C-alpha positions as CSV (number, residue, x, y, z in Angstrom):
1,M,42.4,20.9,58.7
2,R,45.8,21.7,56.4
3,N,47.8,25.0,57.7
4,S,47.1,27.1,54.0
5,D,50.8,28.3,54.2
6,Q,52.2,24.7,53.9
7,V,53.6,23.9,51.1
8,R,52.0,20.7,49.0
9,L,54.7,19.1,47.1
10,V,54.6,16.6,44.1
11,V,57.5,14.4,43.6
12,F,57.6,12.9,39.8
13,D,59.6,10.0,38.7
14,C,61.1,10.7,34.9
15,D,61.5,7.7,33.4
16,G,57.6,5.2,32.6
17,T,56.4,8.0,34.5
18,L,56.9,11.7,32.5
19,V,58.1,10.2,30.0
20,D,58.4,7.3,28.0
21,S,62.1,6.0,27.2
22,Q,61.9,2.4,27.1
23,H,63.2,1.7,23.6
24,N,65.8,3.5,24.5
25,I,67.1,2.2,27.3
26,C,67.1,-1.0,26.2
27,A,68.7,-0.4,23.1
28,A,71.5,1.5,25.1
29,M,72.1,-1.1,26.9
30,R,71.8,-4.4,25.2
31,A,74.5,-2.1,22.9
32,S,76.8,-1.6,26.0
33,F,76.4,-5.5,26.8
34,A,77.4,-5.9,23.6
35,D,80.6,-3.7,23.5
36,S,81.9,-5.9,26.0
37,G,80.9,-9.0,24.7
38,I,78.8,-10.1,27.5
39,N,75.5,-11.6,26.7
40,A,72.3,-9.3,26.9
41,P,69.6,-9.5,29.0
42,D,66.8,-9.0,27.1
43,D,64.5,-6.4,27.5
44,A,61.9,-7.5,30.2
45,A,64.6,-7.3,32.5
46,I,66.0,-4.5,31.6
47,R,62.8,-2.4,32.4
48,R,62.5,-4.7,35.5
49,I,65.7,-2.0,36.9
50,V,64.0,1.4,35.2
51,G,64.3,3.6,38.0
52,L,67.3,2.4,40.0
53,S,70.9,4.3,39.6
54,L,72.8,2.7,36.8
55,V,75.3,1.2,39.1
56,E,72.1,-0.3,40.6
57,A,70.5,-1.3,37.6
58,V,74.1,-2.6,35.9
59,N,74.8,-4.2,38.7
60,T,71.7,-5.7,39.0
61,L,71.4,-7.0,35.5
62,A,74.9,-8.8,35.6
63,P,76.2,-10.0,39.4
64,T,78.4,-11.8,38.2
65,V,80.7,-9.7,36.2
66,S,83.8,-8.3,38.1
67,S,84.0,-4.5,39.6
68,E,86.0,-3.4,36.1
69,E,83.6,-4.8,33.7
70,S,80.5,-3.3,35.9
71,I,82.6,1.0,35.3
72,S,83.0,-0.8,31.3
73,L,79.1,-1.9,31.2
74,Q,78.0,1.2,32.6
75,E,79.9,4.2,30.8
76,G,79.7,1.6,27.4
77,Y,75.8,2.5,28.4
78,K,76.1,6.4,28.9
79,S,77.8,6.3,25.8
80,N,74.9,4.9,23.9
81,F,73.1,7.0,25.2
82,M,74.2,10.0,24.3
83,H,74.7,8.9,21.0
84,L,71.3,7.9,20.3
85,R,70.2,10.8,21.6
86,Q,72.0,12.5,18.8
87,Q,69.9,11.0,16.5
88,P,66.7,12.4,14.2
89,E,64.5,9.4,14.8
90,Y,65.3,9.7,18.6
91,S,62.0,10.0,20.3
92,E,60.9,10.1,24.4
93,P,58.1,11.2,24.6
94,L,55.9,12.5,26.8
95,Y,53.1,10.7,28.4
96,P,49.3,11.5,27.3
97,G,48.1,14.3,29.5
98,I,51.4,15.0,31.5
99,R,52.2,18.9,30.2
100,E,48.2,19.3,30.8
101,V,48.8,18.2,34.2
102,L,51.9,19.4,35.5
103,I,49.7,23.3,34.5
104,E,46.7,21.9,36.6
105,L,48.8,21.0,39.6
106,E,50.8,24.5,39.1
107,N,47.7,26.6,38.5
108,E,46.8,25.0,42.4
109,G,49.6,26.2,44.0
110,F,51.7,23.1,44.3
111,V,54.8,22.8,44.2
112,L,56.9,20.1,41.6
113,A,60.4,17.9,41.7
114,V,61.5,15.1,39.6
115,A,63.3,12.5,41.9
116,T,64.9,9.9,39.2
117,G,67.6,8.0,38.8
118,K,68.9,9.3,35.3
119,T,71.9,11.4,35.6
120,Q,71.3,15.7,36.2
121,R,72.3,16.4,32.5
122,G,70.0,12.9,31.4
123,L,67.1,14.5,33.2
124,R,68.1,18.0,32.7
125,A,68.2,17.4,28.2
126,T,64.9,15.1,29.0
127,L,62.9,18.1,30.3
128,E,64.7,21.2,27.8
129,H,64.0,18.5,24.9
130,H,60.0,18.9,26.2
131,G,60.7,22.9,27.4
132,L,59.4,21.6,31.1
133,R,62.6,22.3,32.9
134,S,60.8,25.7,34.2
135,A,58.3,23.7,35.7
136,F,59.6,21.8,38.8
137,M,61.1,22.9,41.9
138,S,63.7,20.5,42.7
139,L,66.0,18.0,40.4
140,Q,66.9,15.2,43.0
141,T,69.1,12.9,40.9
142,A,71.7,9.9,41.3
143,D,74.2,11.8,40.9
144,D,73.1,13.6,44.6
145,A,72.1,11.7,46.6
146,P,71.9,7.1,47.5
147,G,69.5,6.0,44.4
148,K,66.6,4.5,44.9
149,P,64.9,3.3,47.3
150,D,66.9,5.1,49.9
151,P,65.2,8.1,50.7
152,G,67.1,10.5,50.5
153,M,66.1,12.6,47.2
154,L,63.0,12.7,48.7
155,E,64.1,14.6,51.8
156,Q,66.2,16.9,49.6
157,A,63.5,17.6,47.1
158,M,61.5,18.7,50.4
159,A,64.1,20.6,52.4
160,D,64.9,22.6,48.7
161,T,61.0,23.3,48.8
162,G,60.3,24.4,52.4
163,A,57.3,20.5,52.5
164,T,57.2,18.2,54.9
165,P,56.3,14.0,54.9
166,D,52.7,14.9,55.6
167,S,52.4,17.6,52.4
168,T,53.9,16.0,49.7
169,V,53.4,13.1,46.9
170,M,55.8,11.0,44.8
171,L,54.5,10.1,41.6
172,G,55.8,7.1,40.0
173,D,55.2,3.9,38.2
174,T,57.8,1.1,40.1
175,I,57.9,-0.5,43.5
176,F,61.5,1.8,43.7
177,D,59.8,4.4,43.9
178,M,56.8,3.7,46.0
179,T,59.1,1.9,48.1
180,M,60.8,5.4,48.3
181,A,58.1,7.2,49.5
182,Q,57.8,4.6,52.4
183,N,61.3,5.2,53.7
184,A,60.9,8.6,53.3
185,G,57.4,9.0,55.1
186,V,55.4,10.0,52.2
187,A,52.1,9.4,50.3
188,G,53.4,7.3,47.2
189,V,50.8,7.1,44.0
190,G,51.5,4.7,41.4
191,V,51.0,4.9,37.8
192,S,49.7,1.6,35.4
193,W,51.1,3.2,32.5
194,G,55.3,2.7,33.6
195,Y,57.5,-0.3,33.8
196,H,56.1,-2.0,36.6
197,G,52.8,-3.6,37.5
198,I,49.7,-2.4,39.7
199,D,49.7,-5.3,42.0
200,E,53.9,-5.5,42.8
201,L,52.8,-1.4,43.4
202,R,50.4,-2.2,45.9
203,Q,52.2,-4.7,47.2
204,S,55.3,-1.8,47.8
205,G,52.9,0.3,49.7
206,A,51.0,2.8,46.5
207,R,48.7,5.1,48.3
208,E,47.3,5.2,45.1
209,I,47.1,4.0,41.9
210,I,46.3,6.1,38.6
211,D,45.2,4.9,35.0
212,R,45.1,8.9,33.8
213,C,46.6,12.3,34.2
214,E,43.8,14.1,35.1
215,Q,42.9,11.9,38.0
216,L,46.5,12.7,39.7
217,L,45.3,16.4,41.1
218,T,41.7,15.2,42.4
219,V,44.4,12.0,44.5
220,A,47.1,14.9,45.1
221,Q,44.4,17.5,46.9
222,R,42.4,14.5,49.3
223,L,46.2,12.8,49.7
224,T,47.8,16.3,51.2
225,G,44.6,17.8,53.0
226,S,43.8,20.3,50.6
């Protein structure tokens, strides 16, 4: 039986889980390659690296470039993404039901956190745009710990909140999220609305797959022994 004083934590990935940002990520990455005079990968390849730190993402997409070219691609991506964010037509919508499930989890006593490959600046901008910054007790990014699938971000989120691995759930849409959860000894829950396939998520250790946000509370309660 669960200790009633035990902190129950749900950690959310951002891109592909909280918000649909694929069009912005793909556009900024294509532009950074074009600016550097390097043939850009297609959008399908770019979506595959969403969730990794920017360094890992660029090195995966362009494994043969020099370290100087890799740095140039990374800086170009950040500059192009910032430019996109400043445009009046910029859109990074929440997935349906996200706002409601955050309220539902909080009302049921769960503590919330984010673990993402975004920078702190990028994550805070996204959350503040949607008025959600105050919903999360811990914000973990690639600025603060090794990127996914290293367990560091989850371990820090648990340390920040007082949660333990058996009282924590990681919600994400990629194999990087599920592998990070396994590496941290945490239950991974995959979402079907993101950028990697359901079979991949299961093969990477997902304990559950959800198709709708309203399923999350019941799954989180079950996995944390509530």
